[in-house]
C-alpha positions in Angstrom: -191.0 99.7 -16.6 -190.8 99.7 -12.7 -189.8 96.5 -11.1 -192.5 94.3 -9.4 -190.9 95.2 -6.0 -191.4 98.9 -6.7 -194.9 98.4 -7.9 -195.7 96.3 -4.8 -194.3 99.0 -2.5 -196.3 101.7 -4.2 -199.5 99.6 -4.1 -198.9 98.9 -0.4 -198.3 102.6 0.3 -201.4 103.6 -1.5 -203.6 101.0 0.3 -202.3 102.0 3.7 -202.8 105.7 3.0 -206.4 105.1 1.8 -207.2 103.0 4.8 -206.0 105.8 7.1 -207.9 108.4 5.2 -211.1 106.2 5.3 -210.7 105.7 9.1 -210.2 109.5 9.6 -213.4 110.2 7.6 -215.3 107.5 9.5 -214.2 109.2 12.8 -215.3 112.6 11.5 -211.8 113.9 11.1 -210.9 116.0 8.0 -207.6 114.5 6.5 -204.7 116.8 7.2 -201.0 116.8 6.9 -198.9 117.1 10.0 -196.6 119.9 9.0 -194.3 119.7 12.0 -193.3 116.2 11.1 -193.2 116.9 7.3 -190.9 120.0 7.6 -188.5 118.2 9.8 -188.3 114.9 8.0 -188.6 116.4 4.5 -185.6 118.7 4.7 -183.1 115.9 4.3 -184.9 114.6 1.1 -185.6 118.1 -0.4 -182.2 118.1 -2.1 -183.4 115.0 -4.1 -186.3 116.6 -5.8 -185.6 117.2 -9.5 -187.6 119.3 -12.0 -188.8 117.1 -14.8 -188.9 113.9 -12.8 -192.0 111.7 -13.3 -193.7 110.0 -10.3 -196.7 107.6 -9.7 -199.9 109.2 -8.7 -201.4 107.8 -5.5 -204.5 109.9 -5.1 -206.3 113.2 -6.0 -207.1 115.1 -2.8 -209.1 117.9 -4.4 -208.9 120.1 -7.5 -205.5 121.5 -6.7 -203.7 118.9 -4.6 -202.4 115.4 -5.3 -200.6 112.7 -3.4 -197.7 111.1 -5.3 -195.0 108.6 -4.5 -191.4 109.8 -4.3 -188.8 107.3 -3.1 -191.6 105.0 -1.8 -193.1 107.8 0.4 -196.3 109.6 -0.1 -196.0 113.4 -0.8 -198.7 115.9 -1.0 -198.3 118.3 -4.0 -200.0 121.6 -4.3 -200.3 122.8 -8.0 -198.7 126.2 -8.4 -201.0 128.9 -9.8 -204.3 127.1 -9.3 -207.0 127.5 -6.7 -210.1 125.4 -6.8 -213.2 125.4 -4.6 -212.6 123.4 -1.3 -214.5 120.1 -0.8 -213.7 119.9 2.9 -214.7 123.4 3.9 -216.0 123.6 7.5 -219.4 124.9 6.2 -219.7 122.1 3.6 -218.2 121.8 0.2 -217.8 125.1 -1.7 -219.7 125.5 -5.0 -218.0 123.5 -7.8 -215.6 121.7 -5.5 -216.8 118.2 -6.4 -216.7 119.0 -10.1 -213.1 120.3 -9.8 -212.0 117.3 -7.9 -213.6 114.9 -10.4 -212.1 116.8 -13.4 -208.6 116.5 -11.9 -209.2 112.7 -11.3 -210.3 112.3 -14.9 -207.2 114.1 -16.3 -204.7 112.0 -14.3 -206.3 108.6 -14.2 -205.4 107.5 -17.7 -201.7 107.5 -17.1 -201.4 107.3 -13.3 -198.1 109.2 -13.7 -197.3 112.9 -13.3 -194.2 115.0 -13.9 -193.2 117.8 -11.5 -191.5 121.1 -12.4 -190.4 123.3 -9.5 -190.3 127.1 -9.6 -187.6 128.7 -7.4 -189.7 131.8 -7.0 -192.3 129.9 -5.1 -190.0 127.8 -2.8 -190.2 124.0 -2.6 -192.9 123.7 0.0 -195.9 125.7 1.3 -196.7 126.5 4.9 -198.5 123.2 5.2 -195.5 121.2 4.1 -196.9 120.3 0.6 -194.5 120.3 -2.3 -195.2 123.3 -4.7 -194.9 122.3 -8.3 -196.3 122.7 -11.8 -197.7 119.3 -12.6 -197.8 117.9 -16.1 -199.0 114.6 -17.6 -196.5 112.6 -19.6 -197.9 114.1 -22.8 -197.0 117.6 -21.6 -200.5 118.7 -20.5 -200.2 121.4 -17.8 -202.8 120.3 -15.3 -203.3 123.7 -13.6 -203.6 125.6 -17.0 -206.1 123.0 -18.2 -208.1 123.2 -15.0 -208.2 127.0 -15.2 -209.0 127.1 -19.0 -211.9 124.7 -18.5 -213.3 126.7 -15.6 -212.6 124.4 -12.7 -210.5 126.9 -10.8 -209.0 130.3 -10.6 -205.5 131.6 -11.4 -203.9 132.0 -8.0 -200.9 134.0 -7.0 -200.0 133.4 -3.4 -197.3 136.0 -2.9 -194.8 136.4 -5.7 -195.3 136.2 -9.4 -194.5 132.8 -10.8 -193.1 131.6 -14.2 -196.4 130.5 -15.8 -198.5 133.3 -14.3 -199.3 135.1 -17.6 -200.4 131.9 -19.3 -202.6 131.0 -16.4 -204.2 134.5 -16.3 -204.8 134.2 -20.0 -206.5 130.8 -19.5 -208.7 132.3 -16.8 -209.7 135.2 -19.0 -210.6 132.7 -21.7 -212.7 130.7 -19.3 -214.6 133.7 -18.1 -215.2 134.9 -21.6 -216.6 131.5 -22.6 -218.5 131.2 -19.3 -216.9 127.8 -18.8 -217.3 125.7 -15.7 -217.7 127.7 -12.5 -218.0 130.9 -14.6 -221.4 129.7 -16.1 -224.5 131.5 -14.8 -225.9 128.2 -13.7 -222.8 126.8 -12.1 -223.3 128.1 -8.6 -227.0 129.1 -8.0 -227.6 131.3 -5.0 
């Protein structure tokens, strides 16, 4: 059980982050990550990231991105192998974006904790400075695979094949065959 001091620090970090995001939205600014600051300040800490470590969840950004706490700092995490519709697209939310974001929130809210597993073939961070990881719940549920299998997103290979690619492609094939989620004829009417 984390100490009360650690919990207070996490709560404070979460509150400050949410206030900043609400202010950005009120000002009409789409929340973004300053990659120039992240890539510089993160490189020192990058050696501390360990596969299999469990971290507190601060917020779900969208269907394929989370914000977690690592060493009392907020870190954006992009789920490897998953691409979901974008809720903050310049032309408005993409079809099924709200459903995908809500589903990821439902999956993670029960525990509030996630475990990260890194894949050396993908690198530690993407071009936006987000950590790249497989994200699992404490019970071993693979969030990306579950989202794909239930039809909330697509299998996504950015550049190089990744460790869980075959399982994720199989999950997508299963979702398509069952017309689950965004694959349903009525999911995204024209």
